[in-house]
Residue, then its C-alpha position, 0 to 999 in steps of 0.5 A: m699280866y704284863f711281864s714275860g714271866i707270866l706269859a711264859a707260864a701261860s705258855l706252859i698252861t696252854g702247852v704252846v709257845a710262840t713259834q719263830d714266825g709268830i703265828s702260834v701265840p699262847t693266850w690266857s684263853g688258850p693257844v691261837v694259830g693265825h697266819l702270815a700276810p705280807e709283812v703282817r701276822e693276822f689273827l682273826g675271830i679270837p673269842y674274848a668272852r663266852p657266847p652270850t646266849g641262854l641266860l647270858r643273853f642281855a647279861p654282861p660278858v663273862r670270861v671265856t672258857p679256856w680252850i686247850r686245842p690251838f685255836n684256828a684264827s684264820t678267818f673272821g668269826a661271826s658278827c653280831h645280829y644287827t637290825r635296821f638303821t633308822a637314823d637319817l644320815g642322808d643318802s650314803p654314797i657308799s655301800l658296805p657289804d654284809p658280814s659273811r655270817v651272823d650269830e649270838d656267839c659273836l664276842n670275838l676280836n682280830i689282831w694285825a701285828p708285824s713280824g717281830a713286834k716288841g713293846a708295840d703300840v696298840m690300837i683298838w678299833t670300835y665300829g659305828g653303825g648307830f648301835v643297830l649294825g656294824s661288824s669288825e669284818t667290814p673291809i674298810y676296817n682291816g688293820a693290815n695297812i696301818v701295821r705295814n705302813n708303820k713300824n711297831v704298831i698293832v691294830v685290834s678290832f672287835n665285835y660287840r653286841l647290837s640292837v636289843f642284844g646289846f642294848p635291851a634296857s629291860n626293867a628286869l635288868p639291874d641298875k647300871e647294866k642296861n647296856p651290855g653292848l657297852r660293857d663288851v668294849r671294856f671286856a674286849v679292852e681288858w682281854v687285849r691288856d692281858n694277852i697283847a704282850a704275847f703278840g708283841g704289844d705293850p699293854r701300857k700303850i693301848t689307845l682306843f678309837g672309833e667312828s660314829a656309834g663307835g666314837a660314842a662307845v669310846d667316849s662312854y668308856l671314858y666316863t665309866h672307867t674313870r679310875d682304871p681306864i687301861i687305855r692311855g689315849a682315845i680317838l673319837q671320830s665323828g661320834t661322842i656320847n652326845i650322839a646317844t644322849d641327844a639323838l638316840l635315847g628316845e624312850v619316854t618310859p625306861g624299858a618301854t621298848f623292851d615290853a612292846l617287843a615282849t608283846a610283839l613276840g607273844c609273851t604273856s607275863t605281866t611282869s618285867v621278869g616274866k617278859l625278860a625270861c620270855v624274850r630270852l628263850a626266843p630265837a635270835s632270828r625271830l627277834v631280828t624279824l620282829i625289830n625290822t618289821t614292827p614300827n618304833l622298835t629301836f634299841t640304842p643305849v639308855a642312861d642307866n648311870g652305869t655305862v651311860f650317864s644322864d648328867i654327861s654335861r656336868r661330868l664333862s665340865s667338871g672333869d669327871f672322866a678318865r684323864v687320858p689325852v683326846l683326839v676328837g673331830s667330825n667331818d664338814q658334811e657329815i650328812p651329804g648335801t647342802t639342804p637345810e636339813a643336811i647342814i643343820g643335821t650335821r651341826l647339831a648331831f656331829t659339829c657341836p657334840a665334837a665342839r663341846s667335847a673338845l672344850g670340856h676335855s681341853q680343860y683337864v687333859p691334852t686335847w686336839q680337835y679336827r675337821y675333815f674335808g676330803n672330797f675323794p673318790s669312794q668306789p667305782g662309778v660314784p663321783p666324790a661326794g665330799p666329806f660325808h659321814g665315815s669318809e675319813i675311815t678309809q684315809v685312817f686305815g689306808t683302805y681306799y679303793d686303790p684302782i680309782a684313788t687319786e694321788q691326792q687321796r693317797k698322800s692325804s691318807k699317809y698324812i692322816q694315818g701318820a697323825w693318828i700314829a703320832f698320837v698313838r705313840d705319844p698321846v701327850r706330845g706326839l701331835e705337837g711334834y708332828k709335821e707342822g706342829w699341831p696345836r692343842f685345842d684352845r677356843s681362843g686360838q687357831t687350833l681347829v685342825r683342818l684335815a685334807w682342806e682342798n684335798k692337801d696332804e697337810a693341816s691348817f689351823v683356824n679358830p674353832d668359831l669359824y665353824q662352831a660358833g654357837c655350839y658351846 
């Protein structure tokens, strides 16, 4: 599906060919019509899978039913239903707006592409939120600035199912299919592979990147799709699958949380199959309300040995993952503050998982590890709060709030974004040739990359054990 001849055939099927301005594009799902922003073509809310409703609720994603009339891709699609966030990451100094609309019909993606793109590198963003909240509509994830600031790069973001809708873990579901939200990630990548050439992208040049739970989802992807990863590079920002296996997998009895939800809902069946059928019939809003008001109802990934594996440590040490280059890192103060709880929480949930990931991957593939130190303004009226969880995102995307941004912040953002782009363009050698020349991770050398150290727009290199001693 990569070649121009096949895409030409697709245009005949849909009856639409790409226009000169590139806003009308044929895809295998049907024609889409975006709009022009300054220097960027924007396509929003494109369905990449069938609505996961009815019998498709809790099921793996299914190929979308092709449409004939052009799809109007001018506004964001609905975000997925989300529930309360229970993990303690301290008091975040920023607040993100709620999505404009939520619905179960939420499996859609967004594309930002330069006009005249040809053979462009492709970056696919996976949002965080503890697997219970998040949206590709969130303004700091807007890919337009990356596209404007760099030549021939396309940015894609997508929604994946959250909470019980993405991670039901019912005993009635087949083994290896307890986490359909992680199957959504693969489905979105496959859609991009099959269609991105029509937008000017190269399906052989895809990098998957994400933060927090999004980083964990990317990491899970590497273990799940070892033989046909599609992607050629992965970036894990403040998140590895160890976040799920170490911190979020709380079920003592598999399926117990789903059964508890069924009981709270008033389901009378005593069988797993009956409970699954009952919960499938319930209005989505009712499920969200119950989860938000009933103690101990939190749905996050479980080890199903299909999308999340119970032997991650063994797989990491033995190289049983997709052999693609990796850039992995965390922030210096993920949990804000200097209390023992904040320091220990940062170390256990972020610093050490990133350290182990870097060490394991470096034995088999080109690997770089960073630690982010930026201390920049985040929003009006809020003083700089240090390198807290998620604070590097606006630096990568260039979506910091410009009216209050410092010159250091702007320069540092340009440097960090440039590093991500160098990796995307050449995951094997790109960072070695970037600016100071980033060294590949080696625990015995000066190879941990400090970003925004003292807010500088450069990198410095130290021995990983300076921050990670005892993590391995």
